[in-house]
C-alpha positions as CSV (number, residue, x, y, z in Angstrom):
1,X,0.3,0.2,0.4
2,X,1.3,3.1,-1.1
3,X,0.1,6.4,0.6
4,X,0.5,10.6,-1.4
5,X,2.4,12.3,0.7
6,X,2.5,16.0,-0.5
7,X,4.5,16.6,-3.9
8,X,7.6,18.7,-2.2
9,X,8.0,15.8,0.3
10,X,7.9,13.4,-2.4
11,X,11.1,15.5,-4.6
12,X,12.3,16.1,-1.3
13,X,12.6,12.2,-0.5
14,X,14.5,12.4,-4.4
15,X,16.4,15.2,-3.0
16,X,17.6,13.1,0.3
17,X,18.3,10.3,-1.9
18,X,20.6,12.5,-3.9
19,X,22.6,13.6,-1.0
20,X,23.0,10.4,0.2
21,X,24.8,9.3,-2.2
22,X,26.4,11.8,-3.0
23,X,27.7,12.5,0.9
24,X,28.6,8.1,1.3
25,X,30.3,8.8,-2.1
26,X,32.6,11.6,-1.3
27,X,33.1,10.4,2.6
28,X,34.2,7.0,0.6
29,X,36.6,9.3,-1.2
30,X,38.0,10.9,2.4
31,X,38.7,7.3,3.1
32,X,40.6,6.6,0.4
33,X,43.4,9.5,1.4
34,X,43.0,9.4,5.0
35,X,40.8,6.0,6.7
36,X,41.5,6.8,9.8
37,X,39.6,10.0,9.9
38,X,37.2,8.5,7.8
39,X,36.4,5.4,10.5
40,X,36.1,8.0,13.0
41,X,33.4,10.5,11.5
42,X,31.7,7.4,10.1
43,X,31.3,6.3,13.7
44,X,29.8,9.3,15.1
45,X,28.0,9.6,11.8
46,X,26.0,6.1,11.7
47,X,26.0,6.2,16.0
48,X,23.9,9.3,15.6
49,X,21.5,8.4,13.2
50,X,21.0,5.1,14.6
51,X,20.2,6.5,17.7
52,X,17.4,7.9,16.2
53,X,15.9,4.9,15.4
54,X,15.9,3.5,18.4
55,X,14.8,6.8,20.0
56,X,11.8,6.1,17.2
57,X,11.6,2.7,18.2
58,X,11.3,3.6,22.1
59,X,9.2,6.3,22.0
60,X,6.8,4.0,19.8
61,X,6.6,1.4,22.2
62,X,6.1,4.2,25.3
63,X,3.0,5.0,23.1
64,X,1.9,1.5,23.1
65,X,2.1,1.0,26.6
66,X,0.3,4.2,28.1
67,X,-1.6,6.1,25.2
68,X,-1.8,9.4,25.1
69,X,-3.1,11.7,22.3
70,X,0.3,12.9,21.2
71,X,1.2,9.0,20.4
72,X,-1.6,8.5,17.8
73,X,-0.8,11.8,15.8
74,X,3.0,10.9,15.5
75,X,2.8,6.9,15.3
76,X,3.3,6.7,11.5
77,X,6.6,9.3,12.0
78,X,7.9,7.1,14.3
79,X,6.9,4.1,12.4
80,X,8.9,5.5,9.8
81,X,11.8,6.2,11.7
82,X,12.5,2.7,13.3
83,X,12.1,0.7,10.1
84,X,15.4,2.4,8.9
85,X,17.1,-0.4,11.1
86,X,18.1,-2.5,8.6
87,X,19.5,0.3,6.5
88,X,21.5,1.3,9.4
89,X,22.5,-2.2,9.9
90,X,24.3,-2.1,6.2
91,X,25.5,1.6,7.0
92,X,27.5,-0.5,10.5
93,X,29.4,-2.3,8.4
94,X,32.3,0.2,7.6
95,X,32.7,0.3,11.7
96,X,32.7,-3.5,12.0
97,X,35.9,-3.1,9.1
98,X,37.5,-0.2,11.0
99,X,38.1,-1.8,14.5
100,X,41.7,-1.5,14.3
101,X,42.1,2.3,13.3
102,X,38.8,3.1,15.7
103,X,39.8,0.7,19.4
104,X,42.5,0.1,21.0
105,X,41.8,-3.3,21.9
106,X,41.8,-4.4,18.5
107,X,45.5,-3.7,18.1
108,X,47.8,-6.6,19.3
109,X,50.7,-4.3,20.5
110,X,48.5,-1.7,22.7
111,X,46.5,-4.9,24.5
112,X,50.0,-6.6,25.1
113,X,50.9,-3.7,26.8
114,X,48.1,-2.4,28.7
115,X,47.5,-5.0,32.0
116,X,43.3,-2.9,31.5
117,X,42.9,-3.7,27.6
118,X,44.5,-7.8,29.1
119,X,42.0,-8.5,31.6
120,X,39.5,-7.2,29.4
121,X,40.8,-8.8,26.2
122,X,38.0,-11.5,26.7
123,X,35.2,-9.4,26.1
124,X,36.7,-7.0,23.9
125,X,38.3,-8.3,20.7
126,X,37.0,-7.8,17.4
127,X,35.4,-11.1,17.2
128,X,33.1,-10.6,20.3
129,X,32.5,-7.3,19.0
130,X,31.3,-8.3,15.8
131,X,29.1,-11.0,16.9
132,X,27.6,-8.8,19.7
133,X,26.7,-5.8,17.0
134,X,24.6,-8.5,14.8
135,X,22.6,-10.2,17.7
136,X,21.7,-6.3,18.7
137,X,20.5,-5.0,14.9
138,X,19.1,-8.9,15.1
139,X,17.0,-8.4,18.0
140,X,16.2,-4.6,17.3
141,X,14.9,-5.9,13.5
142,X,12.9,-8.2,14.3
143,X,10.7,-6.4,17.4
144,X,10.4,-3.2,15.1
145,X,9.8,-5.6,12.5
146,X,6.3,-7.3,14.9
147,X,5.6,-3.7,16.6
148,X,5.4,-2.4,12.5
149,X,3.5,-6.0,11.5
150,X,1.0,-5.0,14.1
151,X,-0.1,-1.4,13.4
152,X,-0.2,-1.7,10.5
153,X,-2.7,-5.3,11.2
154,X,-4.7,-2.9,13.1
155,X,-5.2,-0.8,10.0
156,X,-7.3,-3.6,8.2
157,X,-9.0,-5.2,11.0
158,X,-11.7,-3.8,14.1
159,X,-10.1,-6.7,16.0
160,X,-8.4,-5.2,18.5
161,X,-5.9,-8.4,19.0
162,X,-3.2,-6.6,16.9
163,X,-3.2,-4.1,19.1
164,X,-3.0,-5.8,22.6
165,X,-0.2,-7.8,20.4
166,X,2.0,-4.7,20.4
167,X,0.8,-3.4,23.9
168,X,2.1,-6.8,24.8
169,X,5.6,-6.7,23.5
170,X,6.2,-3.0,24.4
171,X,6.5,-3.4,27.8
172,X,9.1,-6.3,27.9
173,X,10.9,-4.2,24.4
174,X,11.5,-1.3,26.5
175,X,13.8,-3.2,29.2
176,X,15.2,-5.2,25.8
177,X,15.6,-1.8,24.1
178,X,17.9,-0.6,27.4
179,X,19.5,-3.2,28.0
180,X,21.1,-4.0,24.5
181,X,21.5,-0.1,23.7
182,X,23.6,-0.4,27.5
183,X,25.7,-2.9,25.8
184,X,26.0,-1.9,22.5
185,X,27.5,2.0,23.6
186,X,29.6,0.4,26.0
187,X,31.4,-1.4,22.8
188,X,30.9,1.3,20.3
189,X,31.6,4.7,22.4
190,X,32.8,3.7,25.9
191,X,35.2,1.0,25.0
192,X,36.9,4.5,23.0
193,X,38.7,5.0,26.0
194,X,38.7,1.5,28.0
195,X,40.3,3.6,31.7
196,X,36.9,4.8,31.9
197,X,34.0,3.4,33.1
198,X,30.2,5.0,34.1
199,X,27.6,3.4,34.9
200,X,25.4,6.7,34.0
201,X,26.0,6.7,30.6
202,X,23.5,4.2,28.9
203,X,21.4,6.5,30.4
204,X,22.4,9.5,28.5
205,X,22.7,7.5,25.5
206,X,18.7,6.6,26.2
207,X,17.5,10.4,27.2
208,X,19.1,11.5,24.0
209,X,18.2,9.5,21.6
210,X,14.3,9.4,22.7
211,X,14.8,13.6,22.6
212,X,15.9,13.5,19.2
213,X,12.9,11.0,18.3
214,X,10.4,14.3,20.0
215,X,12.2,16.1,18.0
216,X,12.0,14.6,14.8
217,X,8.4,13.7,15.7
218,X,7.5,17.1,15.8
219,X,9.1,18.9,13.0
220,X,7.2,15.9,10.6
221,X,4.0,16.9,12.9
222,X,4.6,20.6,11.9
223,X,5.3,20.0,8.5
224,X,2.1,17.5,7.5
225,X,-0.5,18.2,9.3
226,X,-1.9,20.5,7.1
227,X,-1.9,17.1,4.6
228,X,-4.9,14.7,4.8
229,X,-6.0,12.6,6.3
230,X,-4.2,14.6,9.1
231,X,-5.7,18.1,8.3
232,X,-8.1,19.4,10.5
233,X,-7.4,17.1,13.2
234,X,-4.3,18.0,14.6
235,X,-4.7,20.9,17.1
236,X,-2.9,23.1,19.4
237,X,-3.0,20.9,22.1
238,X,-1.1,18.1,20.2
239,X,1.4,20.5,20.4
240,X,1.1,21.2,24.1
241,X,1.8,17.4,24.5
242,X,4.8,17.4,21.9
243,X,6.0,20.4,23.7
244,X,5.5,19.5,27.1
245,X,7.2,15.8,26.7
246,X,10.2,17.7,24.9
247,X,10.9,19.6,27.6
248,X,10.6,16.6,29.8
249,X,13.8,14.9,28.2
250,X,15.3,18.2,27.6
251,X,15.4,18.2,31.7
252,X,15.7,14.5,32.1
253,X,18.7,14.6,29.5
254,X,20.3,17.9,31.2
255,X,20.1,16.2,34.6
256,X,21.5,12.8,33.8
257,X,24.5,14.2,32.1
258,X,25.2,17.2,34.9
259,X,24.7,14.8,37.1
260,X,27.3,12.5,36.3
261,X,29.8,15.0,35.9
262,X,28.9,17.0,39.3
263,X,30.0,14.0,41.2
264,X,32.5,12.5,39.6
265,X,34.3,15.9,39.3
266,X,33.2,16.6,43.3
267,X,34.7,13.0,44.0
268,X,38.4,13.7,41.9
269,X,37.4,10.1,40.6
270,X,41.2,10.0,38.0
271,X,39.7,7.5,35.5
272,X,36.6,9.5,35.2
273,X,37.9,12.6,35.1
274,X,40.3,11.9,32.3
275,X,37.2,11.5,30.3
276,X,35.9,14.6,30.9
277,X,38.7,16.5,30.8
278,X,39.4,15.3,27.2
279,X,35.9,16.9,26.4
280,X,36.5,20.3,28.2
281,X,40.5,20.9,27.0
282,X,41.0,23.6,24.3
283,X,38.6,23.9,21.6
284,X,35.7,21.1,22.7
285,X,35.1,23.1,25.6
286,X,33.0,26.0,23.3
287,X,31.0,22.6,22.2
288,X,30.2,21.7,25.5
289,X,29.6,25.4,25.8
290,X,27.2,25.0,22.7
291,X,25.5,21.8,24.0
292,X,24.7,23.8,27.4
293,X,23.3,26.8,25.6
294,X,21.2,24.7,23.1
295,X,20.3,21.7,24.2
296,X,19.3,23.1,27.5
297,X,19.2,26.4,28.6
298,X,17.2,28.3,25.6
299,X,14.7,25.0,24.8
300,X,13.9,25.1,28.6
301,X,13.5,28.8,28.8
302,X,11.1,28.8,25.7
303,X,9.2,25.5,26.6
304,X,7.7,27.0,29.8
305,X,5.8,29.4,28.0
306,X,2.7,27.7,27.0
307,X,2.2,30.1,23.8
308,X,5.6,28.5,22.5
309,X,3.7,24.9,22.5
310,X,1.2,25.6,20.8
311,X,2.7,26.8,18.1
312,X,3.4,24.3,15.8
313,X,6.2,26.7,13.8
314,X,7.9,27.8,17.0
315,X,7.8,24.5,18.3
316,X,9.3,23.1,15.3
317,X,12.6,25.8,15.6
318,X,12.9,24.6,19.2
319,X,12.5,21.2,18.2
320,X,15.2,21.5,15.0
321,X,17.6,23.3,17.3
322,X,17.2,20.5,20.0
323,X,17.9,18.1,17.2
324,X,21.1,19.8,15.7
325,X,22.2,19.6,19.2
326,X,21.7,16.3,19.5
327,X,24.3,15.8,16.6
328,X,26.9,17.8,17.7
329,X,26.5,16.0,20.9
330,X,27.4,12.3,18.9
331,X,30.4,14.5,17.0
332,X,31.8,15.2,20.8
333,X,31.2,11.9,22.6
334,X,33.5,10.3,19.6
335,X,36.1,12.7,18.7
336,X,37.3,14.2,21.7
337,X,38.9,10.6,22.3
338,X,40.7,10.7,19.2
339,X,42.1,14.5,19.5
340,X,42.2,15.3,23.5
341,X,44.0,18.2,23.0
342,X,41.5,20.5,20.8
343,X,39.1,20.6,18.5
344,X,39.2,18.8,15.9
345,X,37.5,19.1,12.2
346,X,37.7,17.6,9.0
347,X,35.3,17.5,6.0
348,X,34.4,14.1,5.9
349,X,32.8,15.0,10.1
350,X,30.4,16.8,7.2
351,X,30.1,14.9,4.5
352,X,29.0,11.3,6.6
353,X,26.2,12.8,8.6
354,X,24.7,14.0,5.5
355,X,25.5,11.3,3.6
356,X,23.8,8.9,6.3
357,X,20.8,11.5,7.1
358,X,19.8,11.6,3.5
359,X,19.7,7.7,2.6
360,X,18.1,8.0,6.6
361,X,15.4,10.2,5.4
362,X,14.5,9.1,1.6
363,X,14.8,5.6,3.3
364,X,11.8,6.8,6.1
365,X,10.2,8.2,3.5
366,X,9.2,5.3,1.2
367,X,8.0,3.4,4.8
368,X,6.3,6.8,5.5
369,X,4.2,5.8,1.9
370,X,3.6,2.6,2.7
371,X,1.0,2.8,5.6
372,X,-2.1,5.8,6.2
373,X,-0.8,8.7,7.7
374,X,-3.4,8.0,10.3
375,X,-3.4,4.6,12.4
376,X,-7.0,3.4,11.5
377,X,-9.1,0.9,13.3
378,X,-7.4,1.6,17.0
379,X,-9.5,2.3,19.9
380,X,-7.9,5.2,21.1
381,X,-8.3,7.6,17.8
382,X,-12.1,9.1,18.7
383,X,-10.5,10.6,21.8
384,X,-7.4,11.4,20.9
385,X,-9.2,13.8,17.8
386,X,-11.7,14.6,20.1
387,X,-9.8,16.0,23.1
388,X,-7.1,17.5,21.8
């Protein structure tokens, strides 16, 4: 089933595909001249867009489990987001090919010289890394396909069994999501600096993924609110609820980030402090300041006002600011591990996220066309749009 989208959005899909192919091709050229930089840039880029896919998956499960008028208006956008997971599995392959350039535990000479790396070699080694990555993607893709299948199945029947199955999966699914993201980001980001460890780090990652997913949902809903079948049904109340959720996760993300920094710095914990020193040395402190302003202070202050949340365009602008800030945050998490003395910007740092993002958007829009923008036969739909 293909659903028509506004002609401008169809053109945007073609443009996104073209930009994606071009960006990936330019990044491949960068790999020829500077393989190490290519793998570094590709890692941060693929982790951001994969995190967005997983954030959409988590938010969709939250809605299936808890309900809420905001979710029925954005469900198809969330589904389109998490149906990009197979694409992200393919785009993750270069990371597996670049382990020697990315991770010290993948270089035998460094493992032999480090007691920490030798102690962790049974877990942190190339074979185990790849096998775990395959396992994580398999779990995510299988669960995402089932959730999407039941959502579309409900469109075709008034039998509520599909809705019940989606809800039944979402409870344990959120637990599985949190556990797999924890182990995945320990492998993919935390192990960049094996001497560093943090029990709060996976919570920060999950919070950022969900925050980016809410930002994307707001942007998409603001763009398509006047397109059938959403036209006339999307009210300021829907945006108000989404604005409240965006504010909630802006506050949550900032709280856990600052809480971790405060505890580590006050406790004078040498291994953990080193990780932060790499991210506030030289020019990196300007990136940290950027995140403080645009991922907390500005959206926090403006989202306190009800008018900001009920105006679709104003809320969409704030969502774009938060979304871009999360891209910068992914860059800030990865690159200082390789360039701790000061900020480092390479042209592949732009082509990689733009290229992957173009393919992500084209793939997501293709998934969006395969189902009606408004879910059908869900028992909550009439309430959703009658009491907005």
